[in-house]
HTML snippet that shows the backbone in 3Dmol.js (N, CA, C, O; Angstrom):
<script src="https://3Dmol.org/build/3Dmol-min.js"></script>
<div id="view" style="width:600px;height:400px;position:relative"></div>
<script>
const pdb = `
ATOM      1  N   UNK A   1     -26.835 -11.419 -25.329  1.00  0.00           N
ATOM      2  CA  UNK A   1     -25.916 -12.444 -25.770  1.00  0.00           C
ATOM      3  C   UNK A   1     -25.363 -12.030 -27.137  1.00  0.00           C
ATOM      4  O   UNK A   1     -26.119 -11.729 -28.060  1.00  0.00           O
ATOM      5  N   UNK A   2     -24.057 -12.022 -27.246  1.00  0.00           N
ATOM      6  CA  UNK A   2     -23.492 -11.605 -28.524  1.00  0.00           C
ATOM      7  C   UNK A   2     -23.474 -12.769 -29.520  1.00  0.00           C
ATOM      8  O   UNK A   2     -23.811 -13.902 -29.178  1.00  0.00           O
ATOM      9  N   UNK A   3     -23.080 -12.469 -30.736  1.00  0.00           N
ATOM     10  CA  UNK A   3     -23.140 -13.404 -31.853  1.00  0.00           C
ATOM     11  C   UNK A   3     -22.308 -14.660 -31.592  1.00  0.00           C
ATOM     12  O   UNK A   3     -22.786 -15.767 -31.839  1.00  0.00           O
ATOM     13  N   UNK A   4     -21.083 -14.518 -31.101  1.00  0.00           N
ATOM     14  CA  UNK A   4     -20.203 -15.667 -30.877  1.00  0.00           C
ATOM     15  C   UNK A   4     -20.765 -16.608 -29.806  1.00  0.00           C
ATOM     16  O   UNK A   4     -20.685 -17.828 -29.951  1.00  0.00           O
ATOM     17  N   UNK A   5     -21.319 -16.058 -28.758  1.00  0.00           N
ATOM     18  CA  UNK A   5     -21.902 -16.897 -27.710  1.00  0.00           C
ATOM     19  C   UNK A   5     -23.133 -17.625 -28.228  1.00  0.00           C
ATOM     20  O   UNK A   5     -23.382 -18.770 -27.850  1.00  0.00           O
ATOM     21  N   UNK A   6     -23.905 -16.971 -29.091  1.00  0.00           N
ATOM     22  CA  UNK A   6     -25.085 -17.596 -29.667  1.00  0.00           C
ATOM     23  C   UNK A   6     -24.687 -18.774 -30.548  1.00  0.00           C
ATOM     24  O   UNK A   6     -25.311 -19.834 -30.487  1.00  0.00           O
ATOM     25  N   UNK A   7     -23.658 -18.595 -31.363  1.00  0.00           N
ATOM     26  CA  UNK A   7     -23.170 -19.681 -32.230  1.00  0.00           C
ATOM     27  C   UNK A   7     -22.668 -20.840 -31.383  1.00  0.00           C
ATOM     28  O   UNK A   7     -22.951 -21.997 -31.694  1.00  0.00           O
ATOM     29  N   UNK A   8     -21.931 -20.552 -30.323  1.00  0.00           N
ATOM     30  CA  UNK A   8     -21.395 -21.604 -29.457  1.00  0.00           C
ATOM     31  C   UNK A   8     -22.533 -22.387 -28.792  1.00  0.00           C
ATOM     32  O   UNK A   8     -22.479 -23.615 -28.718  1.00  0.00           O
ATOM     33  N   UNK A   9     -23.555 -21.684 -28.311  1.00  0.00           N
ATOM     34  CA  UNK A   9     -24.701 -22.347 -27.685  1.00  0.00           C
ATOM     35  C   UNK A   9     -25.471 -23.175 -28.711  1.00  0.00           C
ATOM     36  O   UNK A   9     -25.886 -24.296 -28.416  1.00  0.00           O
ATOM     37  N   UNK A  10     -25.660 -22.640 -29.897  1.00  0.00           N
ATOM     38  CA  UNK A  10     -26.330 -23.357 -30.976  1.00  0.00           C
ATOM     39  C   UNK A  10     -25.565 -24.626 -31.325  1.00  0.00           C
ATOM     40  O   UNK A  10     -26.176 -25.670 -31.555  1.00  0.00           O
ATOM     41  N   UNK A  11     -24.238 -24.554 -31.369  1.00  0.00           N
ATOM     42  CA  UNK A  11     -23.381 -25.694 -31.665  1.00  0.00           C
ATOM     43  C   UNK A  11     -23.562 -26.786 -30.607  1.00  0.00           C
ATOM     44  O   UNK A  11     -23.607 -27.972 -30.936  1.00  0.00           O
ATOM     45  N   UNK A  12     -23.665 -26.391 -29.363  1.00  0.00           N
ATOM     46  CA  UNK A  12     -23.859 -27.367 -28.282  1.00  0.00           C
ATOM     47  C   UNK A  12     -25.200 -28.083 -28.411  1.00  0.00           C
ATOM     48  O   UNK A  12     -25.270 -29.301 -28.248  1.00  0.00           O
ATOM     49  N   UNK A  13     -26.262 -27.337 -28.701  1.00  0.00           N
ATOM     50  CA  UNK A  13     -27.575 -27.952 -28.819  1.00  0.00           C
ATOM     51  C   UNK A  13     -27.660 -28.842 -30.048  1.00  0.00           C
ATOM     52  O   UNK A  13     -28.300 -29.893 -30.010  1.00  0.00           O
ATOM     53  N   UNK A  14     -27.030 -28.436 -31.120  1.00  0.00           N
ATOM     54  CA  UNK A  14     -27.030 -29.256 -32.331  1.00  0.00           C
ATOM     55  C   UNK A  14     -26.250 -30.546 -32.102  1.00  0.00           C
ATOM     56  O   UNK A  14     -26.586 -31.582 -32.675  1.00  0.00           O
ATOM     57  N   UNK A  15     -25.212 -30.491 -31.269  1.00  0.00           N
ATOM     58  CA  UNK A  15     -24.468 -31.723 -30.974  1.00  0.00           C
ATOM     59  C   UNK A  15     -25.355 -32.718 -30.232  1.00  0.00           C
ATOM     60  O   UNK A  15     -25.226 -33.925 -30.435  1.00  0.00           O
ATOM     61  N   UNK A  16     -26.249 -32.234 -29.380  1.00  0.00           N
ATOM     62  CA  UNK A  16     -27.199 -33.119 -28.700  1.00  0.00           C
ATOM     63  C   UNK A  16     -28.174 -33.722 -29.717  1.00  0.00           C
ATOM     64  O   UNK A  16     -28.485 -34.912 -29.651  1.00  0.00           O
ATOM     65  N   UNK A  17     -28.648 -32.910 -30.644  1.00  0.00           N
ATOM     66  CA  UNK A  17     -29.556 -33.413 -31.682  1.00  0.00           C
ATOM     67  C   UNK A  17     -28.859 -34.452 -32.552  1.00  0.00           C
ATOM     68  O   UNK A  17     -29.468 -35.452 -32.931  1.00  0.00           O
ATOM     69  N   UNK A  18     -27.596 -34.226 -32.869  1.00  0.00           N
ATOM     70  CA  UNK A  18     -26.839 -35.178 -33.671  1.00  0.00           C
ATOM     71  C   UNK A  18     -26.681 -36.503 -32.929  1.00  0.00           C
ATOM     72  O   UNK A  18     -26.825 -37.570 -33.524  1.00  0.00           O
ATOM     73  N   UNK A  19     -26.388 -36.435 -31.641  1.00  0.00           N
ATOM     74  CA  UNK A  19     -26.240 -37.646 -30.844  1.00  0.00           C
ATOM     75  C   UNK A  19     -27.542 -38.447 -30.821  1.00  0.00           C
ATOM     76  O   UNK A  19     -27.526 -39.669 -30.965  1.00  0.00           O
ATOM     77  N   UNK A  20     -28.662 -37.760 -30.641  1.00  0.00           N
ATOM     78  CA  UNK A  20     -29.957 -38.448 -30.647  1.00  0.00           C
ATOM     79  C   UNK A  20     -30.268 -39.055 -32.015  1.00  0.00           C
ATOM     80  O   UNK A  20     -30.845 -40.140 -32.098  1.00  0.00           O
ATOM     81  N   UNK A  21     -29.889 -38.360 -33.083  1.00  0.00           N
ATOM     82  CA  UNK A  21     -30.123 -38.886 -34.428  1.00  0.00           C
ATOM     83  C   UNK A  21     -29.266 -40.125 -34.689  1.00  0.00           C
ATOM     84  O   UNK A  21     -29.720 -41.058 -35.351  1.00  0.00           O
ATOM     85  N   UNK A  22     -28.050 -40.146 -34.185  1.00  0.00           N
ATOM     86  CA  UNK A  22     -27.192 -41.323 -34.349  1.00  0.00           C
ATOM     87  C   UNK A  22     -27.752 -42.500 -33.558  1.00  0.00           C
ATOM     88  O   UNK A  22     -27.737 -43.634 -34.037  1.00  0.00           O
ATOM     89  N   UNK A  23     -28.244 -42.237 -32.356  1.00  0.00           N
ATOM     90  CA  UNK A  23     -28.853 -43.305 -31.555  1.00  0.00           C
ATOM     91  C   UNK A  23     -30.080 -43.858 -32.272  1.00  0.00           C
ATOM     92  O   UNK A  23     -30.284 -45.071 -32.299  1.00  0.00           O
ATOM     93  N   UNK A  24     -30.898 -42.980 -32.852  1.00  0.00           N
ATOM     94  CA  UNK A  24     -32.071 -43.432 -33.609  1.00  0.00           C
ATOM     95  C   UNK A  24     -31.643 -44.244 -34.827  1.00  0.00           C
ATOM     96  O   UNK A  24     -32.294 -45.225 -35.186  1.00  0.00           O
ATOM     97  N   UNK A  25     -30.562 -43.835 -35.452  1.00  0.00           N
ATOM     98  CA  UNK A  25     -30.043 -44.554 -36.616  1.00  0.00           C
ATOM     99  C   UNK A  25     -29.583 -45.949 -36.221  1.00  0.00           C
ATOM    100  O   UNK A  25     -29.859 -46.916 -36.932  1.00  0.00           O
ATOM    101  N   UNK A  26     -28.889 -46.065 -35.106  1.00  0.00           N
ATOM    102  CA  UNK A  26     -28.417 -47.365 -34.637  1.00  0.00           C
ATOM    103  C   UNK A  26     -29.603 -48.257 -34.286  1.00  0.00           C
ATOM    104  O   UNK A  26     -29.596 -49.449 -34.592  1.00  0.00           O
ATOM    105  N   UNK A  27     -30.613 -47.689 -33.650  1.00  0.00           N
ATOM    106  CA  UNK A  27     -31.808 -48.463 -33.311  1.00  0.00           C
ATOM    107  C   UNK A  27     -32.538 -48.914 -34.572  1.00  0.00           C
ATOM    108  O   UNK A  27     -33.065 -50.026 -34.616  1.00  0.00           O
ATOM    109  N   UNK A  28     -32.573 -48.075 -35.585  1.00  0.00           N
ATOM    110  CA  UNK A  28     -33.268 -48.420 -36.829  1.00  0.00           C
ATOM    111  C   UNK A  28     -32.530 -49.500 -37.603  1.00  0.00           C
ATOM    112  O   UNK A  28     -33.152 -50.250 -38.356  1.00  0.00           O
ATOM    113  N   UNK A  29     -31.229 -49.592 -37.435  1.00  0.00           N
ATOM    114  CA  UNK A  29     -30.466 -50.618 -38.142  1.00  0.00           C
ATOM    115  C   UNK A  29     -30.829 -52.016 -37.645  1.00  0.00           C
ATOM    116  O   UNK A  29     -30.603 -53.000 -38.349  1.00  0.00           O
ATOM    117  N   UNK A  30     -31.384 -52.111 -36.452  1.00  0.00           N
ATOM    118  CA  UNK A  30     -31.805 -53.393 -35.917  1.00  0.00           C
ATOM    119  C   UNK A  30     -33.126 -53.881 -36.491  1.00  0.00           C
ATOM    120  O   UNK A  30     -33.507 -55.034 -36.291  1.00  0.00           O
ATOM    121  N   UNK A  31     -33.812 -53.020 -37.192  1.00  0.00           N
ATOM    122  CA  UNK A  31     -35.089 -53.398 -37.797  1.00  0.00           C
ATOM    123  C   UNK A  31     -34.835 -54.285 -39.019  1.00  0.00           C
ATOM    124  O   UNK A  31     -33.742 -54.290 -39.585  1.00  0.00           O
ATOM    125  N   UNK A  32     -35.874 -55.036 -39.413  1.00  0.00           N
ATOM    126  CA  UNK A  32     -35.721 -55.900 -40.582  1.00  0.00           C
ATOM    127  C   UNK A  32     -35.467 -55.083 -41.844  1.00  0.00           C
ATOM    128  O   UNK A  32     -34.542 -55.367 -42.605  1.00  0.00           O
ATOM    129  N   UNK A  33     -36.288 -54.077 -42.053  1.00  0.00           N
ATOM    130  CA  UNK A  33     -36.098 -53.177 -43.199  1.00  0.00           C
ATOM    131  C   UNK A  33     -35.894 -51.773 -42.669  1.00  0.00           C
ATOM    132  O   UNK A  33     -36.867 -51.077 -42.382  1.00  0.00           O
ATOM    133  N   UNK A  34     -34.634 -51.338 -42.532  1.00  0.00           N
ATOM    134  CA  UNK A  34     -34.395 -49.990 -42.004  1.00  0.00           C
ATOM    135  C   UNK A  34     -34.974 -48.911 -42.933  1.00  0.00           C
ATOM    136  O   UNK A  34     -34.914 -49.027 -44.157  1.00  0.00           O
ATOM    137  N   UNK A  35     -35.520 -47.886 -42.334  1.00  0.00           N
ATOM    138  CA  UNK A  35     -36.109 -46.781 -43.089  1.00  0.00           C
ATOM    139  C   UNK A  35     -34.980 -45.837 -43.505  1.00  0.00           C
ATOM    140  O   UNK A  35     -34.135 -45.467 -42.690  1.00  0.00           O
ATOM    141  N   UNK A  36     -34.977 -45.455 -44.778  1.00  0.00           N
ATOM    142  CA  UNK A  36     -33.886 -44.645 -45.319  1.00  0.00           C
ATOM    143  C   UNK A  36     -33.815 -43.263 -44.665  1.00  0.00           C
ATOM    144  O   UNK A  36     -32.722 -42.767 -44.392  1.00  0.00           O
ATOM    145  N   UNK A  37     -34.973 -42.636 -44.411  1.00  0.00           N
ATOM    146  CA  UNK A  37     -34.947 -41.268 -43.897  1.00  0.00           C
ATOM    147  C   UNK A  37     -34.346 -41.196 -42.503  1.00  0.00           C
ATOM    148  O   UNK A  37     -33.811 -40.156 -42.119  1.00  0.00           O
ATOM    149  N   UNK A  38     -34.422 -42.283 -41.733  1.00  0.00           N
ATOM    150  CA  UNK A  38     -33.786 -42.270 -40.410  1.00  0.00           C
ATOM    151  C   UNK A  38     -32.275 -42.266 -40.569  1.00  0.00           C
ATOM    152  O   UNK A  38     -31.565 -41.633 -39.788  1.00  0.00           O
ATOM    153  N   UNK A  39     -31.786 -42.969 -41.575  1.00  0.00           N
ATOM    154  CA  UNK A  39     -30.351 -42.950 -41.850  1.00  0.00           C
ATOM    155  C   UNK A  39     -29.860 -41.579 -42.263  1.00  0.00           C
ATOM    156  O   UNK A  39     -28.745 -41.177 -41.928  1.00  0.00           O
ATOM    157  N   UNK A  40     -30.700 -40.864 -42.993  1.00  0.00           N
ATOM    158  CA  UNK A  40     -30.321 -39.521 -43.448  1.00  0.00           C
ATOM    159  C   UNK A  40     -30.586 -38.451 -42.394  1.00  0.00           C
ATOM    160  O   UNK A  40     -30.147 -37.310 -42.536  1.00  0.00           O
ATOM    161  N   UNK A  41     -31.303 -38.823 -41.341  1.00  0.00           N
ATOM    162  CA  UNK A  41     -31.676 -37.879 -40.293  1.00  0.00           C
ATOM    163  C   UNK A  41     -30.455 -37.252 -39.612  1.00  0.00           C
ATOM    164  O   UNK A  41     -30.499 -36.088 -39.216  1.00  0.00           O
ATOM    165  N   UNK A  42     -29.391 -38.000 -39.478  1.00  0.00           N
ATOM    166  CA  UNK A  42     -28.196 -37.494 -38.797  1.00  0.00           C
ATOM    167  C   UNK A  42     -27.410 -36.502 -39.659  1.00  0.00           C
ATOM    168  O   UNK A  42     -26.561 -35.777 -39.140  1.00  0.00           O
ATOM    169  N   UNK A  43     -27.678 -36.461 -40.957  1.00  0.00           N
ATOM    170  CA  UNK A  43     -26.917 -35.567 -41.825  1.00  0.00           C
ATOM    171  C   UNK A  43     -27.236 -34.091 -41.605  1.00  0.00           C
ATOM    172  O   UNK A  43     -26.357 -33.239 -41.742  1.00  0.00           O
ATOM    173  N   UNK A  44     -28.474 -33.787 -41.267  1.00  0.00           N
ATOM    174  CA  UNK A  44     -28.863 -32.378 -41.078  1.00  0.00           C
ATOM    175  C   UNK A  44     -28.086 -31.745 -39.918  1.00  0.00           C
ATOM    176  O   UNK A  44     -27.457 -30.704 -40.110  1.00  0.00           O
ATOM    177  N   UNK A  45     -28.113 -32.349 -38.711  1.00  0.00           N
ATOM    178  CA  UNK A  45     -27.318 -31.729 -37.645  1.00  0.00           C
ATOM    179  C   UNK A  45     -25.816 -31.822 -37.900  1.00  0.00           C
ATOM    180  O   UNK A  45     -25.051 -30.975 -37.439  1.00  0.00           O
ATOM    181  N   UNK A  46     -25.393 -32.858 -38.639  1.00  0.00           N
ATOM    182  CA  UNK A  46     -23.970 -32.986 -38.937  1.00  0.00           C
ATOM    183  C   UNK A  46     -23.485 -31.835 -39.811  1.00  0.00           C
ATOM    184  O   UNK A  46     -22.390 -31.314 -39.597  1.00  0.00           O
ATOM    185  N   UNK A  47     -24.279 -31.440 -40.781  1.00  0.00           N
ATOM    186  CA  UNK A  47     -23.907 -30.308 -41.644  1.00  0.00           C
ATOM    187  C   UNK A  47     -23.877 -29.013 -40.834  1.00  0.00           C
ATOM    188  O   UNK A  47     -22.976 -28.191 -40.999  1.00  0.00           O
ATOM    189  N   UNK A  48     -24.867 -28.838 -39.959  1.00  0.00           N
ATOM    190  CA  UNK A  48     -24.875 -27.646 -39.105  1.00  0.00           C
ATOM    191  C   UNK A  48     -23.684 -27.645 -38.147  1.00  0.00           C
ATOM    192  O   UNK A  48     -23.105 -26.593 -37.877  1.00  0.00           O
ATOM    193  N   UNK A  49     -23.320 -28.819 -37.635  1.00  0.00           N
ATOM    194  CA  UNK A  49     -22.146 -28.919 -36.763  1.00  0.00           C
ATOM    195  C   UNK A  49     -20.877 -28.556 -37.523  1.00  0.00           C
ATOM    196  O   UNK A  49     -19.986 -27.907 -36.975  1.00  0.00           O
ATOM    197  N   UNK A  50     -20.794 -28.970 -38.773  1.00  0.00           N
ATOM    198  CA  UNK A  50     -19.629 -28.637 -39.594  1.00  0.00           C
ATOM    199  C   UNK A  50     -19.500 -27.132 -39.776  1.00  0.00           C
ATOM    200  O   UNK A  50     -18.419 -26.570 -39.600  1.00  0.00           O
ATOM    201  N   UNK A  51     -20.595 -26.484 -40.125  1.00  0.00           N
ATOM    202  CA  UNK A  51     -20.556 -25.034 -40.371  1.00  0.00           C
ATOM    203  C   UNK A  51     -20.223 -24.263 -39.100  1.00  0.00           C
ATOM    204  O   UNK A  51     -19.344 -23.402 -39.106  1.00  0.00           O
ATOM    205  N   UNK A  52     -20.923 -24.568 -38.009  1.00  0.00           N
ATOM    206  CA  UNK A  52     -20.664 -23.834 -36.770  1.00  0.00           C
ATOM    207  C   UNK A  52     -19.296 -24.193 -36.186  1.00  0.00           C
ATOM    208  O   UNK A  52     -18.630 -23.341 -35.598  1.00  0.00           O
ATOM    209  N   UNK A  53     -18.880 -25.446 -36.345  1.00  0.00           N
ATOM    210  CA  UNK A  53     -17.569 -25.850 -35.851  1.00  0.00           C
ATOM    211  C   UNK A  53     -16.437 -25.152 -36.596  1.00  0.00           C
ATOM    212  O   UNK A  53     -15.450 -24.738 -35.986  1.00  0.00           O
ATOM    213  N   UNK A  54     -16.578 -25.024 -37.904  1.00  0.00           N
ATOM    214  CA  UNK A  54     -15.559 -24.300 -38.671  1.00  0.00           C
ATOM    215  C   UNK A  54     -15.518 -22.830 -38.275  1.00  0.00           C
ATOM    216  O   UNK A  54     -14.444 -22.238 -38.175  1.00  0.00           O
ATOM    217  N   UNK A  55     -16.689 -22.246 -38.050  1.00  0.00           N
ATOM    218  CA  UNK A  55     -16.736 -20.851 -37.602  1.00  0.00           C
ATOM    219  C   UNK A  55     -16.017 -20.691 -36.268  1.00  0.00           C
ATOM    220  O   UNK A  55     -15.214 -19.773 -36.099  1.00  0.00           O
ATOM    221  N   UNK A  56     -16.306 -21.586 -35.318  1.00  0.00           N
ATOM    222  CA  UNK A  56     -15.677 -21.500 -34.001  1.00  0.00           C
ATOM    223  C   UNK A  56     -14.184 -21.785 -34.079  1.00  0.00           C
ATOM    224  O   UNK A  56     -13.409 -21.248 -33.288  1.00  0.00           O
ATOM    225  N   UNK A  57     -13.772 -22.628 -35.026  1.00  0.00           N
ATOM    226  CA  UNK A  57     -12.356 -22.927 -35.195  1.00  0.00           C
ATOM    227  C   UNK A  57     -11.591 -21.718 -35.729  1.00  0.00           C
ATOM    228  O   UNK A  57     -10.476 -21.441 -35.288  1.00  0.00           O
ATOM    229  N   UNK A  58     -12.183 -21.010 -36.663  1.00  0.00           N
ATOM    230  CA  UNK A  58     -11.511 -19.873 -37.305  1.00  0.00           C
ATOM    231  C   UNK A  58     -11.548 -18.623 -36.436  1.00  0.00           C
ATOM    232  O   UNK A  58     -10.723 -17.726 -36.610  1.00  0.00           O
ATOM    233  N   UNK A  59     -12.476 -18.553 -35.519  1.00  0.00           N
ATOM    234  CA  UNK A  59     -12.692 -17.357 -34.703  1.00  0.00           C
ATOM    235  C   UNK A  59     -11.434 -16.833 -34.006  1.00  0.00           C
ATOM    236  O   UNK A  59     -11.166 -15.637 -34.114  1.00  0.00           O
ATOM    237  N   UNK A  60     -10.646 -17.648 -33.300  1.00  0.00           N
ATOM    238  CA  UNK A  60      -9.451 -17.100 -32.645  1.00  0.00           C
ATOM    239  C   UNK A  60      -8.404 -16.595 -33.628  1.00  0.00           C
ATOM    240  O   UNK A  60      -7.719 -15.608 -33.361  1.00  0.00           O
ATOM    241  N   UNK A  61      -8.281 -17.277 -34.771  1.00  0.00           N
ATOM    242  CA  UNK A  61      -7.306 -16.838 -35.772  1.00  0.00           C
ATOM    243  C   UNK A  61      -7.713 -15.512 -36.402  1.00  0.00           C
ATOM    244  O   UNK A  61      -6.864 -14.668 -36.689  1.00  0.00           O
ATOM    245  N   UNK A  62      -9.001 -15.332 -36.616  1.00  0.00           N
ATOM    246  CA  UNK A  62      -9.487 -14.068 -37.168  1.00  0.00           C
ATOM    247  C   UNK A  62      -9.291 -12.942 -36.158  1.00  0.00           C
ATOM    248  O   UNK A  62      -8.981 -11.815 -36.547  1.00  0.00           O
ATOM    249  N   UNK A  63      -9.465 -13.227 -34.872  1.00  0.00           N
ATOM    250  CA  UNK A  63      -9.264 -12.199 -33.844  1.00  0.00           C
ATOM    251  C   UNK A  63      -7.795 -11.795 -33.772  1.00  0.00           C
ATOM    252  O   UNK A  63      -7.481 -10.612 -33.634  1.00  0.00           O
ATOM    253  N   UNK A  64      -6.900 -12.767 -33.865  1.00  0.00           N
ATOM    254  CA  UNK A  64      -5.462 -12.438 -33.871  1.00  0.00           C
ATOM    255  C   UNK A  64      -5.102 -11.596 -35.078  1.00  0.00           C
ATOM    256  O   UNK A  64      -4.323 -10.648 -34.979  1.00  0.00           O
ATOM    257  N   UNK A  65      -5.678 -11.953 -36.227  1.00  0.00           N
ATOM    258  CA  UNK A  65      -5.372 -11.201 -37.443  1.00  0.00           C
ATOM    259  C   UNK A  65      -5.861  -9.766 -37.344  1.00  0.00           C
ATOM    260  O   UNK A  65      -5.202  -8.843 -37.823  1.00  0.00           O
ATOM    261  N   UNK A  66      -7.035  -9.578 -36.712  1.00  0.00           N
ATOM    262  CA  UNK A  66      -7.567  -8.227 -36.519  1.00  0.00           C
ATOM    263  C   UNK A  66      -6.660  -7.418 -35.595  1.00  0.00           C
ATOM    264  O   UNK A  66      -6.423  -6.231 -35.821  1.00  0.00           O
ATOM    265  N   UNK A  67      -6.155  -8.080 -34.546  1.00  0.00           N
ATOM    266  CA  UNK A  67      -5.267  -7.385 -33.600  1.00  0.00           C
ATOM    267  C   UNK A  67      -3.961  -6.983 -34.257  1.00  0.00           C
ATOM    268  O   UNK A  67      -3.426  -5.912 -33.971  1.00  0.00           O
ATOM    269  N   UNK A  68      -3.440  -7.835 -35.139  1.00  0.00           N
ATOM    270  CA  UNK A  68      -2.187  -7.533 -35.839  1.00  0.00           C
ATOM    271  C   UNK A  68      -2.390  -6.380 -36.819  1.00  0.00           C
ATOM    272  O   UNK A  68      -1.492  -5.559 -37.007  1.00  0.00           O
ATOM    273  N   UNK A  69      -3.556  -6.315 -37.440  1.00  0.00           N
ATOM    274  CA  UNK A  69      -3.829  -5.275 -38.433  1.00  0.00           C
ATOM    275  C   UNK A  69      -3.947  -3.895 -37.793  1.00  0.00           C
ATOM    276  O   UNK A  69      -3.800  -2.886 -38.482  1.00  0.00           O
ATOM    277  N   UNK A  70      -4.203  -3.836 -36.520  1.00  0.00           N
ATOM    278  CA  UNK A  70      -4.366  -2.518 -35.868  1.00  0.00           C
ATOM    279  C   UNK A  70      -3.087  -1.830 -35.674  1.00  0.00           C
ATOM    280  O   UNK A  70      -3.057  -0.720 -35.142  1.00  0.00           O
TER     281      UNK A  70
END
`;
const viewer = $3Dmol.createViewer("view");
viewer.addModel(pdb, "pdb");
viewer.setStyle({}, {cartoon: {color: "spectrum"}});
viewer.zoomTo();
viewer.render();
</script>
């Protein structure tokens, strides 16, 4: 598996983790005293989604630029 496919697969799995963290956050909001760390739990996969998503977004433009430079 090459690097780009690995990043894409990682992005997909992190999106599942983010979805589960948001569901846990919504469930925790129903508690009398919501726990702060559950609210922050969704930030970790969200940051990873941002980084991998930006990489995947730039990937086609970088490939075009490489082709033009040849």
